[in-house]
C-alpha positions, -999 to 999 in steps of 0.1 A, spaced: 386 -714 122 356 -692 128 358 -672 95 360 -702 72 329 -711 51 326 -746 37 307 -736 5 315 -709 -21 294 -677 -22 264 -676 -44 281 -649 -66 305 -675 -79 277 -697 -91 261 -667 -109 293 -653 -125 310 -687 -133 291 -696 -164 298 -662 -180 335 -663 -174 346 -678 -207 312 -685 -222 313 -653 -243 339 -668 -267 316 -698 -275 288 -673 -279 308 -654 -304 315 -686 -324 277 -688 -328 271 -651 -335 299 -644 -360 286 -667 -388 251 -654 -383 264 -618 -386 282 -629 -418 250 -643 -432 231 -611 -425 258 -592 -444 253 -615 -474 287 -633 -472 293 -666 -490 301 -698 -471 338 -695 -479 339 -660 -466 322 -670 -434 347 -699 -430 375 -674 -433 359 -651 -408 355 -678 -382 390 -693 -389 407 -658 -386 401 -660 -349 429 -685 -345 452 -668 -369 468 -646 -343 475 -676 -320 494 -693 -349 517 -664 -353 522 -656 -317 527 -693 -308 558 -696 -329 575 -666 -313 565 -676 -278 581 -711 -283 612 -695 -296 615 -674 -265 610 -703 -242 637 -724 -259 664 -699 -253 
């Protein structure tokens, strides 16, 4: 196979760490942004926890659709 390369292109090594790393970066930035706005610790906790709230509601409906 003349066109086959045994190692991945360098662009994969450059772009790979940024593929899903932005979500972890937001987990770090959102509390800092809340602190800069003067929010209390409870408000910052609600802000960080709200990120998974949509998954809770959509998860119930997706399971119901799969079971039918």
